[in-house]
C-alpha positions as a Markdown table, in Angstrom:
| # | Residue | x | y | z |
|---|---|---|---|---|
| 1 | Met | 52.2 | 33.9 | -91.7 |
| 2 | Ala | 53.6 | 31.9 | -88.9 |
| 3 | Ala | 57.3 | 31.0 | -89.3 |
| 4 | Lys | 58.2 | 27.5 | -90.7 |
| 5 | Lys | 59.5 | 24.8 | -88.2 |
| 6 | Pro | 63.0 | 24.5 | -89.5 |
| 7 | Ala | 63.1 | 20.4 | -91.2 |
| 8 | Thr | 66.3 | 20.0 | -89.0 |
| 9 | Pro | 67.8 | 22.0 | -85.9 |
| 10 | Asn | 69.6 | 24.8 | -86.8 |
| 11 | Val | 71.9 | 24.3 | -83.8 |
| 12 | Ser | 74.4 | 21.4 | -82.8 |
| 13 | Ala | 74.3 | 19.0 | -80.0 |
| 14 | Asp | 76.3 | 21.5 | -77.5 |
| 15 | Glu | 74.0 | 24.6 | -78.2 |
| 16 | Leu | 70.9 | 22.6 | -78.1 |
| 17 | Leu | 71.8 | 21.8 | -74.5 |
| 18 | Asn | 72.9 | 25.5 | -73.8 |
| 19 | His | 69.5 | 26.1 | -75.0 |
| 20 | Tyr | 67.9 | 23.3 | -72.7 |
| 21 | Arg | 70.1 | 24.9 | -69.7 |
| 22 | Glu | 69.5 | 28.2 | -70.0 |
| 23 | Met | 65.4 | 27.6 | -70.2 |
| 24 | Leu | 65.6 | 25.6 | -66.9 |
| 25 | Leu | 67.7 | 28.2 | -65.3 |
| 26 | Ile | 65.0 | 30.6 | -65.8 |
| 27 | Arg | 61.9 | 28.0 | -64.9 |
| 28 | Arg | 63.5 | 26.6 | -61.6 |
| 29 | Phe | 64.6 | 30.9 | -60.9 |
| 30 | Glu | 60.9 | 31.7 | -61.4 |
| 31 | Glu | 59.5 | 28.8 | -59.4 |
| 32 | Lys | 62.0 | 29.8 | -56.5 |
| 33 | Ala | 61.1 | 33.4 | -56.8 |
| 34 | Gly | 57.1 | 32.0 | -56.3 |
| 35 | Gln | 58.4 | 30.3 | -53.0 |
| 36 | Leu | 60.1 | 33.3 | -51.6 |
| 37 | Tyr | 57.1 | 35.9 | -52.0 |
| 38 | Gly | 54.6 | 32.8 | -50.5 |
| 39 | Met | 57.3 | 33.1 | -47.8 |
| 40 | Gly | 56.6 | 36.9 | -47.6 |
| 41 | Leu | 60.4 | 37.4 | -48.7 |
| 42 | Ile | 59.6 | 39.1 | -51.7 |
| 43 | Gly | 57.1 | 42.2 | -51.8 |
| 44 | Gly | 55.3 | 44.6 | -54.4 |
| 45 | Phe | 54.4 | 43.3 | -57.6 |
| 46 | Cys | 56.0 | 40.0 | -58.7 |
| 47 | His | 55.6 | 38.8 | -62.5 |
| 48 | Leu | 56.6 | 35.2 | -63.1 |
| 49 | Tyr | 58.1 | 34.0 | -66.7 |
| 50 | Ile | 56.8 | 30.2 | -66.4 |
| 51 | Gly | 56.0 | 28.7 | -69.9 |
| 52 | Gln | 57.7 | 31.9 | -72.2 |
| 53 | Glu | 61.1 | 30.8 | -71.4 |
| 54 | Ala | 62.0 | 29.8 | -75.2 |
| 55 | Val | 61.2 | 33.7 | -76.5 |
| 56 | Val | 64.3 | 35.5 | -74.8 |
| 57 | Val | 66.6 | 31.9 | -74.9 |
| 58 | Gly | 65.8 | 32.2 | -78.4 |
| 59 | Leu | 66.1 | 35.5 | -79.5 |
| 60 | Glu | 69.3 | 36.1 | -77.1 |
| 61 | Ala | 71.0 | 33.5 | -79.3 |
| 62 | Ala | 70.5 | 35.5 | -82.1 |
| 63 | Ala | 71.9 | 38.8 | -80.7 |
| 64 | Lys | 75.8 | 39.8 | -80.3 |
| 65 | Glu | 77.7 | 41.9 | -77.6 |
| 66 | Gly | 76.7 | 45.3 | -78.3 |
| 67 | Asp | 73.1 | 44.3 | -79.1 |
| 68 | Lys | 70.6 | 46.0 | -76.6 |
| 69 | Arg | 67.8 | 44.9 | -74.8 |
| 70 | Ile | 64.6 | 46.2 | -73.1 |
| 71 | Thr | 61.3 | 45.2 | -71.4 |
| 72 | Ser | 58.2 | 45.8 | -69.0 |
| 73 | Tyr | 57.8 | 44.3 | -65.6 |
| 74 | Arg | 58.1 | 40.4 | -66.6 |
| 75 | Asp | 61.7 | 41.0 | -66.9 |
| 76 | His | 63.4 | 38.2 | -64.6 |
| 77 | Gly | 64.0 | 35.8 | -67.4 |
| 78 | His | 65.5 | 38.4 | -70.0 |
| 79 | Met | 67.9 | 39.5 | -67.3 |
| 80 | Leu | 69.0 | 35.8 | -67.1 |
| 81 | Ala | 69.2 | 35.2 | -70.5 |
| 82 | Cys | 71.5 | 38.2 | -71.3 |
| 83 | Gly | 73.7 | 36.7 | -69.0 |
| 84 | Met | 72.8 | 38.7 | -65.6 |
| 85 | Asp | 73.9 | 37.1 | -62.2 |
| 86 | Pro | 71.3 | 35.2 | -60.7 |
| 87 | Lys | 72.3 | 36.3 | -57.3 |
| 88 | Gly | 72.1 | 40.1 | -58.1 |
| 89 | Val | 68.5 | 39.4 | -59.8 |
| 90 | Met | 67.2 | 37.7 | -56.7 |
| 91 | Ala | 68.7 | 39.9 | -54.0 |
| 92 | Glu | 66.9 | 43.2 | -55.8 |
| 93 | Leu | 63.6 | 40.9 | -55.7 |
| 94 | Thr | 64.2 | 41.0 | -51.9 |
| 95 | Gly | 64.9 | 44.5 | -51.5 |
| 96 | Arg | 68.5 | 43.8 | -50.7 |
| 97 | Glu | 71.6 | 45.6 | -51.4 |
| 98 | Gly | 73.5 | 42.8 | -53.0 |
| 99 | Gly | 70.7 | 43.5 | -55.7 |
| 100 | Tyr | 71.2 | 44.8 | -59.0 |
| 101 | Ser | 69.4 | 48.2 | -57.8 |
| 102 | Arg | 70.9 | 47.8 | -54.6 |
| 103 | Gly | 67.4 | 47.2 | -53.3 |
| 104 | Lys | 65.3 | 50.2 | -54.7 |
| 105 | Gly | 64.4 | 48.8 | -57.6 |
| 106 | Gly | 62.3 | 45.4 | -56.6 |
| 107 | Ser | 61.1 | 42.7 | -59.4 |
| 108 | Met | 60.0 | 45.5 | -61.8 |
| 109 | His | 63.1 | 48.4 | -62.4 |
| 110 | Met | 66.3 | 46.4 | -62.4 |
| 111 | Phe | 69.3 | 47.1 | -65.3 |
| 112 | Ser | 72.8 | 46.3 | -66.2 |
| 113 | Lys | 75.0 | 48.6 | -68.5 |
| 114 | Glu | 77.6 | 45.8 | -68.3 |
| 115 | Lys | 74.9 | 43.4 | -69.9 |
| 116 | His | 73.1 | 46.3 | -72.0 |
| 117 | Phe | 69.9 | 45.5 | -70.1 |
| 118 | Tyr | 67.8 | 48.8 | -69.6 |
| 119 | Gly | 65.0 | 47.7 | -67.4 |
| 120 | Gly | 62.5 | 46.3 | -66.4 |
| 121 | His | 59.8 | 49.0 | -66.7 |
| 122 | Gly | 56.3 | 49.2 | -64.5 |
| 123 | Ile | 54.4 | 51.3 | -66.9 |
| 124 | Val | 52.6 | 49.3 | -69.7 |
| 125 | Ala | 54.4 | 50.2 | -73.0 |
| 126 | Ala | 56.3 | 52.9 | -71.6 |
| 127 | Gln | 59.7 | 50.5 | -73.0 |
| 128 | Val | 58.9 | 51.1 | -76.5 |
| 129 | Pro | 59.7 | 54.8 | -77.0 |
| 130 | Leu | 63.2 | 54.0 | -74.6 |
| 131 | Gly | 63.6 | 51.6 | -76.5 |
| 132 | Ala | 63.9 | 53.2 | -80.0 |
| 133 | Gly | 66.1 | 55.7 | -78.4 |
| 134 | Leu | 68.3 | 52.8 | -77.7 |
| 135 | Ala | 68.3 | 52.3 | -81.1 |
| 136 | Phe | 68.4 | 55.9 | -82.5 |
| 137 | Ala | 71.8 | 56.2 | -80.1 |
| 138 | Asp | 73.4 | 53.3 | -82.1 |
| 139 | Lys | 72.0 | 54.4 | -85.9 |
| 140 | Tyr | 73.8 | 57.6 | -84.6 |
| 141 | Asn | 77.1 | 56.1 | -83.6 |
| 142 | Gly | 77.0 | 54.5 | -86.9 |
| 143 | Asn | 77.5 | 50.8 | -84.9 |
| 144 | Asp | 75.6 | 47.5 | -86.5 |
| 145 | Asn | 74.3 | 47.0 | -82.9 |
| 146 | Val | 70.4 | 46.0 | -82.5 |
| 147 | Thr | 67.9 | 46.9 | -79.9 |
| 148 | Phe | 65.4 | 44.3 | -79.0 |
| 149 | Ile | 62.1 | 45.6 | -77.8 |
| 150 | Tyr | 60.0 | 43.3 | -75.9 |
| 151 | Phe | 56.3 | 44.0 | -74.9 |
| 152 | Gly | 53.2 | 42.2 | -74.5 |
| 153 | Asp | 49.9 | 42.0 | -76.5 |
| 154 | Gly | 47.9 | 44.1 | -74.2 |
| 155 | Ala | 50.8 | 46.9 | -74.5 |
| 156 | Ala | 50.4 | 46.3 | -78.1 |
| 157 | Asn | 47.0 | 48.3 | -78.0 |
| 158 | Gln | 48.5 | 51.2 | -76.6 |
| 159 | Gly | 49.5 | 54.4 | -79.4 |
| 160 | Gln | 52.5 | 55.5 | -78.0 |
| 161 | Val | 53.6 | 51.9 | -79.3 |
| 162 | Tyr | 52.5 | 53.2 | -83.0 |
| 163 | Glu | 54.1 | 56.8 | -82.5 |
| 164 | Thr | 56.9 | 54.7 | -82.0 |
| 165 | Tyr | 56.4 | 52.4 | -85.1 |
| 166 | Asn | 56.3 | 55.7 | -87.2 |
| 167 | Met | 59.3 | 57.0 | -86.0 |
| 168 | Ala | 61.3 | 53.8 | -86.4 |
| 169 | Glu | 60.5 | 53.0 | -89.7 |
| 170 | Leu | 60.9 | 57.0 | -90.5 |
| 171 | Trp | 64.5 | 56.8 | -89.2 |
| 172 | Gln | 65.0 | 53.6 | -90.2 |
| 173 | Leu | 66.0 | 52.4 | -86.6 |
| 174 | Pro | 67.4 | 49.1 | -85.9 |
| 175 | Ala | 65.2 | 48.0 | -83.5 |
| 176 | Val | 63.5 | 44.2 | -83.0 |
| 177 | Phe | 59.8 | 45.1 | -81.9 |
| 178 | Val | 59.3 | 41.6 | -79.5 |
| 179 | Ile | 55.5 | 41.1 | -79.1 |
| 180 | Glu | 55.0 | 38.2 | -76.2 |
| 181 | Asn | 51.9 | 37.4 | -77.2 |
| 182 | Asn | 50.9 | 35.5 | -74.2 |
| 183 | Gln | 47.3 | 35.4 | -75.2 |
| 184 | Tyr | 46.5 | 37.7 | -71.7 |
| 185 | Ala | 46.7 | 40.9 | -71.3 |
| 186 | Met | 46.0 | 40.7 | -67.6 |
| 187 | Gly | 43.0 | 38.8 | -67.9 |
| 188 | Thr | 41.4 | 39.9 | -71.0 |
| 189 | Ser | 42.3 | 37.3 | -73.7 |
| 190 | Thr | 43.4 | 38.5 | -76.8 |
| 191 | Gln | 40.2 | 37.8 | -78.4 |
| 192 | Arg | 38.0 | 39.8 | -76.1 |
| 193 | Ser | 40.5 | 42.5 | -76.2 |
| 194 | Thr | 41.2 | 42.8 | -80.2 |
| 195 | Lys | 39.5 | 42.3 | -83.5 |
| 196 | Ser | 42.8 | 42.4 | -85.6 |
| 197 | Pro | 43.3 | 38.7 | -86.8 |
| 198 | Ser | 47.6 | 39.7 | -86.1 |
| 199 | Tyr | 49.8 | 41.9 | -83.9 |
| 200 | Phe | 52.6 | 42.1 | -86.3 |
| 201 | Ala | 50.6 | 42.7 | -89.2 |
| 202 | Arg | 49.8 | 46.4 | -87.7 |
| 203 | Gly | 53.4 | 47.3 | -88.6 |
| 204 | Gln | 52.4 | 46.9 | -92.7 |
| 205 | Ala | 50.3 | 50.0 | -92.4 |
| 206 | Tyr | 54.1 | 51.5 | -91.4 |
| 207 | Gly | 55.8 | 50.3 | -94.1 |
| 208 | Ile | 57.3 | 47.5 | -90.9 |
| 209 | Ala | 57.8 | 43.9 | -92.2 |
| 210 | Gly | 57.2 | 41.7 | -89.7 |
| 211 | Glu | 55.8 | 37.5 | -88.8 |
| 212 | Glu | 54.0 | 35.6 | -86.4 |
| 213 | Val | 56.5 | 32.8 | -84.6 |
| 214 | Asp | 55.6 | 29.7 | -82.3 |
| 215 | Gly | 57.4 | 31.0 | -79.0 |
| 216 | Met | 57.2 | 27.9 | -77.7 |
| 217 | Asp | 59.6 | 26.4 | -79.9 |
| 218 | Val | 63.4 | 28.2 | -79.1 |
| 219 | Leu | 64.5 | 26.8 | -82.6 |
| 220 | Ala | 61.8 | 28.9 | -84.4 |
| 221 | Val | 62.4 | 32.0 | -81.9 |
| 222 | Lys | 66.0 | 31.8 | -82.9 |
| 223 | Ala | 65.8 | 31.2 | -86.6 |
| 224 | Ala | 63.2 | 34.2 | -86.6 |
| 225 | Gly | 65.2 | 36.1 | -84.3 |
| 226 | Glu | 68.5 | 36.0 | -86.9 |
| 227 | Lys | 66.3 | 37.1 | -89.7 |
| 228 | Ala | 64.8 | 39.8 | -87.9 |
| 229 | Val | 68.3 | 40.9 | -86.6 |
| 230 | Ala | 69.8 | 40.5 | -90.2 |
| 231 | His | 67.2 | 43.0 | -91.8 |
| 232 | Cys | 68.5 | 45.4 | -88.7 |
| 233 | Arg | 71.9 | 45.0 | -89.1 |
| 234 | Ala | 71.7 | 45.7 | -93.1 |
| 235 | Gly | 70.0 | 49.2 | -92.6 |
| 236 | Lys | 66.8 | 47.9 | -93.8 |
| 237 | Gly | 65.2 | 49.3 | -90.5 |
| 238 | Pro | 62.6 | 48.2 | -88.0 |
| 239 | Tyr | 61.5 | 44.5 | -87.9 |
| 240 | Ile | 58.4 | 43.2 | -85.7 |
| 241 | Leu | 58.3 | 39.5 | -84.3 |
| 242 | Glu | 54.9 | 38.7 | -82.9 |
| 243 | Val | 56.2 | 35.9 | -80.9 |
| 244 | Lys | 52.7 | 33.4 | -79.7 |
| 245 | Thr | 53.7 | 32.0 | -75.8 |
| 246 | Tyr | 52.0 | 31.1 | -72.9 |
| 247 | Arg | 52.2 | 31.9 | -69.2 |
| 248 | Tyr | 51.5 | 29.7 | -66.8 |
| 249 | Arg | 50.8 | 31.4 | -64.0 |
| 250 | Gly | 48.8 | 33.7 | -63.5 |
| 251 | His | 49.2 | 37.3 | -64.2 |
| 252 | Ser | 51.3 | 38.2 | -61.4 |
| 253 | Met | 51.4 | 36.4 | -57.9 |
| 254 | Ser | 48.5 | 37.9 | -56.8 |
| 255 | Asp | 46.7 | 36.9 | -59.8 |
| 256 | Pro | 44.2 | 33.6 | -59.4 |
| 257 | Ala | 44.0 | 33.3 | -63.0 |
| 258 | Lys | 40.2 | 32.8 | -63.3 |
| 259 | Tyr | 39.6 | 33.8 | -66.5 |
| 260 | Arg | 40.7 | 30.5 | -67.7 |
| 261 | Thr | 40.3 | 26.6 | -67.1 |
| 262 | Arg | 42.9 | 24.5 | -65.3 |
| 263 | Glu | 42.5 | 22.7 | -68.4 |
| 264 | Glu | 44.0 | 25.0 | -70.7 |
| 265 | Val | 46.6 | 25.4 | -68.9 |
| 266 | Gln | 47.4 | 22.2 | -68.1 |
| 267 | Lys | 46.9 | 21.2 | -72.2 |
| 268 | Met | 50.1 | 23.6 | -73.1 |
| 269 | Arg | 52.1 | 22.4 | -69.9 |
| 270 | Asp | 51.4 | 18.8 | -71.6 |
| 271 | Glu | 51.5 | 19.1 | -75.2 |
| 272 | Arg | 53.9 | 22.9 | -75.9 |
| 273 | Asp | 56.3 | 23.0 | -73.0 |
| 274 | Pro | 59.3 | 24.6 | -74.7 |
| 275 | Ile | 61.7 | 23.0 | -72.3 |
| 276 | Glu | 60.2 | 19.5 | -72.8 |
| 277 | Gln | 60.2 | 20.0 | -76.7 |
| 278 | Ile | 63.7 | 20.4 | -75.9 |
| 279 | Arg | 64.2 | 17.9 | -73.3 |
| 280 | Asp | 62.8 | 15.4 | -75.9 |
| 281 | Met | 65.1 | 16.0 | -78.9 |
| 282 | Leu | 68.0 | 15.6 | -77.0 |
| 283 | Leu | 67.3 | 12.5 | -75.6 |
| 284 | Thr | 65.4 | 11.1 | -79.0 |
| 285 | Gly | 68.5 | 12.5 | -80.9 |
| 286 | Lys | 71.0 | 10.6 | -78.6 |
| 287 | His | 72.8 | 14.0 | -77.9 |
| 288 | Ala | 72.4 | 13.7 | -74.2 |
| 289 | Ser | 71.2 | 10.4 | -71.8 |
| 290 | Glu | 68.8 | 10.9 | -68.8 |
| 291 | Asp | 71.7 | 10.6 | -66.1 |
| 292 | Glu | 73.5 | 13.9 | -68.4 |
| 293 | Leu | 69.9 | 15.5 | -67.9 |
| 294 | Lys | 69.6 | 14.8 | -64.7 |
| 295 | Ala | 72.7 | 16.3 | -63.6 |
| 296 | Val | 72.1 | 19.6 | -65.4 |
| 297 | Asp | 69.0 | 19.9 | -63.7 |
| 298 | Lys | 71.1 | 19.6 | -60.7 |
| 299 | Glu | 73.5 | 22.1 | -61.3 |
| 300 | Ile | 70.7 | 24.8 | -61.9 |
| 301 | Lys | 69.1 | 24.1 | -58.9 |
| 302 | Ala | 72.3 | 24.5 | -56.8 |
| 303 | Ile | 72.6 | 27.5 | -58.7 |
| 304 | Val | 69.3 | 28.9 | -57.8 |
| 305 | Asn | 69.2 | 28.2 | -54.0 |
| 306 | Glu | 72.5 | 30.1 | -53.9 |
| 307 | Ala | 71.1 | 32.8 | -55.1 |
| 308 | Ala | 68.0 | 32.3 | -52.7 |
| 309 | Glu | 70.5 | 32.1 | -50.0 |
| 310 | Phe | 72.1 | 35.1 | -50.9 |
| 311 | Ser | 69.0 | 37.2 | -51.4 |
| 312 | Lys | 68.0 | 36.5 | -47.6 |
| 313 | Glu | 71.6 | 37.1 | -46.5 |
| 314 | Ser | 72.4 | 40.5 | -47.9 |
| 315 | Pro | 71.9 | 43.5 | -46.0 |
| 316 | Glu | 68.5 | 45.7 | -46.3 |
| 317 | Pro | 70.2 | 48.8 | -48.4 |
| 318 | His | 71.1 | 51.9 | -45.8 |
| 319 | Val | 69.0 | 54.8 | -45.6 |
| 320 | Asp | 71.5 | 57.1 | -47.4 |
| 321 | Glu | 70.9 | 54.8 | -50.7 |
| 322 | Leu | 67.7 | 56.9 | -50.3 |
| 323 | Trp | 70.2 | 59.9 | -52.3 |
| 324 | Thr | 72.0 | 57.3 | -54.7 |
| 325 | Asp | 71.5 | 57.0 | -58.0 |
| 326 | Ile | 69.3 | 60.0 | -58.6 |
| 327 | Tyr | 71.7 | 62.3 | -61.0 |
| 328 | Ala | 73.8 | 61.0 | -63.5 |
| 329 | Ser | 77.5 | 60.8 | -62.0 |
| 330 | Glu | 80.3 | 62.8 | -64.3 |
| 331 | Asp | 82.1 | 59.9 | -65.2 |
| 332 | Val | 79.0 | 58.2 | -67.1 |
């Protein structure tokens, strides 16, 4: 059953403005990344998060310091939402020394111990059992931290997901499984890839509670995230959130997305855009003026442009970097 949309915003005006700012940062960052890719400054795979911003922003609003997150290759938005430096993220996209993986990981392989971000993984669904390992560590250490394990509707059909479900419930791990259902597993629609009416309901076979959430509504995501996190922190085991969202761009920058119509995408943009929804709420509720929102947009563009310049000016990795980060250091 889909989570009901809150009758009134469950956030203050300042929080609402912050959600707007965070989603706008992801949107503008991804647009710039697309431009740099087109200019040949970003190589390899590059999966943009445009359209799905409300998912990570809403869930990060439900997180606390110490909580962990791990995701797939569509990961730039998750990094920005948890507070990673846009300059370091963009520099990694361009393969430069100033990137989070010092230019060796690229778009799909970035990490931050400081922000408890554990990737960025290129293998479909591989992050799911790894996320269970992170949750097990917290369970073992006896703290109340939660791990957010993000994966897509395509990955939700992988066998290792269900092995992980079984183990997570058996061991009562504090894991929030977040299925980012953007309607397409690469180029295959969910209607063509599964007969299941929902993905979260599959967890019932293992005794895992869950629900479907409107992923285009940041407040609905935040409310569902708070419920899931409370479930985990109370020692009740894992929780599944199937977040119904939509990506505006292709699966990756090399995907022309001919498996859907332009009209379908435009309809979602016009009627369901997560950023426009919050913008309208801020204006109609008189929480912010047009000039104030324009100032926010100007600030975000400056941050993104600074990140882009840094990603161009940062030097390429020295050849000696081939021999670093192979083994764990003794102080880890």
